[in-house]
N, C-alpha and C positions, 0 to 999 in steps of 0.2 A: 266200715263196710261201704262198698260202692254199688249203688243200685242201677247205675247206667247200663245201657244195653250196648254191647260191643260185639262186632262180627267175629272176633277171634277168641273170645272167652268161651269157657265151657257153658253149655246152654241148659235151660229148663225148657223142654220141648213138648208140644202137644201133637200127637200123631193125628193126621187128618184122614189118612187112608191106609189100611193095612192090606198088604199083598206081599207075603213073604217070598214069593217066587219072582217078583218083578225085578228087572234089571235096573241098574243105575243109569242116569242120563249119559255118562261118558261111555257106556257100553251098550247103548240101545241097539246099535246095528247088529250086535251079536244075536239078537232075537229074531232078526230077519233070516228066514230059512236058507236062502241062497248065500248070504254073506256068512252064515254060520258054517256052511260047507266050505267056503273059500278060506275062512280062518283055520279050519281043521286041515285043509290041504296045505296051507302055509306052515302050519305046525309040523306036519309030516315031512314036508320038504326041508324044513329047518333042521329037524333031527337027522335026516339023511345027509344034508349038507355038512352038519357038524362032524359027522364021521369022515366024510370025504375030504373036508377042507384041511384036515391035519396033514395029509400027504403033501400038498403043495407047499405048505409052510416048511415042512421038514426038508423037502427036496431043494427049495430055493435058499433057505436060510441055514439049514443044517444045525438046528438048535434044539434044545430040549423044550418040549411043550408040557408045561406042568398042568395046564387047564385050558379047556376050550369048551365052554358051557353055553347052552341056550338059556338066556335069562328070562325072556318073555316074548310073546307074540301078541300083538294088539292091533286095534283099528284106530286110525287117526283121521277124523273127519275134515279137519281144516289144514293143519300144518304140523310138521315135525320140527319147526324152527327151534323150539326150546332144546331139542335133543341134538341139534346140528351145530351148536356153539362150539368153537375150537375144534371143528372137524374138517378133514379133507373130504370133499364131496366129488364123487364120480357119477356121471349119468351114463346109463347103458340103454341101448335101443332094443326093444322087444319086437316091435313091428314099425311100420312107417310113421305112425303117429303116437306110439306108446313107449313110455320110458320108465325105467326103474332107477333106483339110486343106491349107491354104496357110500357109506359114511365111515371114515376111519379117524382115529385120534390124530390131532395135529402134530403130536410128538412121534408119530409112527415112522416117518422117514429117517430121522436121526437114530432111533432105536433099532429099526430094521437094518440100517447100514452097520451099526455096531455089531448086531448079531451076525450079519453077513460076513464080516471080517474077523469073526471069532470071538467077539466080546460077549458079555452077558446081558446086554440091554440095561434098561433102568437108568439111562443117562439123562441129565437135565438138558432139555433142548429148548427151553424158553428163551425167546429173543434171538435164537440162532437162525441164520438164513439157511435155506435149503439149497444144496448144491445140485447141479444138473444130474450128477450120478445118483443122488438120493431121489430126485424126481423120477428118474428112469426106473430105479429099483422099485419104488412104491407103485408106479404105473404098471410095471410088469406083474407085480404081485397082485394088484387089483384086477388086472385082466384075467389072471388064472383063477382068482376067487370068483369073479362073475361067471366065467365059463363053467366052473364047478357048480355054482348056484343054479344056473340055467339048465345044466345037465340033469340036476335033481328034479327039475320041473317037466322033463320030457313027456311024462304021462299026459299032461294037460296042455303044455305050451311047447311045441316042438321048434325051438329056436336053435339053429346050428351054431351061429356065431353072432356076437353082439358087439357093435361098435361102442367103444368106451372112451369117454372124454372127461377131463376134469372141468368142473364148473365152480365159479367163485361162491355161489350161494344157491339155495333152492329156488326154483322159479316161483313167482307169485301166482296165486289162483290155481294151485295144484288140486286135482281131483283127490277124493279120499284115498288113503294109503293103508296097506297092511304092512306092518313093520315087524321085523325080527331083530332082537338085540342079543348079541353074543359078547360074553366077557372071556378074555383069554389071558394067559400068562406064558410068556416065552422067556426062559432064563429068568432074569430079574425084572423084565419089562411086563407091566400089566396094562392091558388096553381094552377098548370097547369098540365093537364094530356093529353098525346098523345096516340092514338091507331092507329097502322099501319097495313094495310092488303096488301098482295101481289096483285099487280094491275092486272096482266095477269090472275091469278087464279080467282079473283073476276069477271073479264070481261067474262071469259069462263063460270063461274057459272051463272051469270046473263043473259047471252045471249045464253044459251044452246039450247033453242028451237027456236032461230031466225036464219034461214038459210042464211039470207041476211047479217048477221053481222059477220065480221071477228074477231076471237078471238086468232088466232095464233100469237105469239109475232113477228115473222119475218114479217108476212104480215102487222100487225099493224104498225110497224115501217116503212115499205116500203110506206104505205099509208100516214103516217105523212109527209114524205119527199116531197110529192106532194102538200102540203098545201101552199097557197100563204100567205106571211106575208108582213106587211108594213115595208119598210126599209128607213132609212134616213142617209145622210152623213153629219157629222159635219165638216164644212170646215174651220171655223175660230172662235176664241174667243178673246175677249178683255175686259179690264176693262173700264167701262164708269161711270162717276160720276152721282149721282142722279140729280144734277143740269142740266147736259147735257141732260139726258133722259127727264127730265121735259120740257125742251125747244125744243125738237125735234118736227118738224111739217112736214106735207106732202110736199114732194119734197126735203127735206134735204138729204144730202149724209153723210153717216157714213163710213169713210174710214177704210178698213181692209187690212192687208197684205196678199199676196198670200201664202197660207200655204205650208209647206214642207210635212206635214202629215195630213191626214184626217182619221176620225173614222167612220166606217160603223156600224150603230146600228139599233136595232129593240126593241122598248120599252126601258127597262132598261138594256138590254143585249148588250155587245160589241161583235160584230161578227168578224170584220176584221179591220186591219190597212191598209191604202192605201196611194198612192201618187197621188195627183191631176195632171192632164195633159190636154193639148188641142189636140184633134184629128180632123183635118180640122177645122170646126167651132163649135165643140161640146166639152163640158167639160166631161172628162172621169176620172175614178179612176182605178189605177193599184194596185191590191191587193199585199201587201208585207208580210202580216202575218195574219194567221187565229187565232182568239182568242177563239171562242166558238166551242168546239169539239162535243157538244151534238146534233147539228142540223143534 
């Protein structure tokens, strides 16, 4: 048996605060009323876009679409860089200082070209250079997709046309984003498409006529800090054989060593590292290092 405490093993946890309705740290923004409305609007638009987007694909590529599904809508406070790996990135302008982003699979040009010329897609495009024709095809398709997307936003954001340009990577220091992830299959080609919108801009647009809703970024973040979340402390971990677990019964004692370090968590997020101690007759935690700077 191994009594050492490891961050990635299963844990014996002691709940510090019970609040079953509390959001996890990675979804705190969803509890801010104005951003909640923006997320719902993003979801509604995504559903509408999902229906409308099939037509441009059919018209441009003349292929069978086996699936075009909305997988998720979420809020990203810092960056969608982990989701942007191996993606083609297009930036589209919403107003003079506001931009959204369309991210498509890096293999899309080769597969779209194959579909365009009557193939079934699903070709291996790794290491293959992209021709000018493929660049133009994917740019034309991305333009139609963005126009279809913005048309679905007309209720809140009346943008007639958006300038679209490819960018090598996502800009640093992006404001929080609302993202929609779509999974699709055309012929034998399976792909993923992500559309990102500036969260505070959408919140302000969606809640423009609601005086009770805060849309100022500083006020939103201030309100988020007040939200209660469920926190637990991982005090000890150890390896136990399946045979031992199977024979455990009510009243049995499972010995664990007093830990030198405890981990303060909420959901899947590690918040702080702490040292357990006794203060009079109470178990307390002394914070020694903060891990999550986003809260």
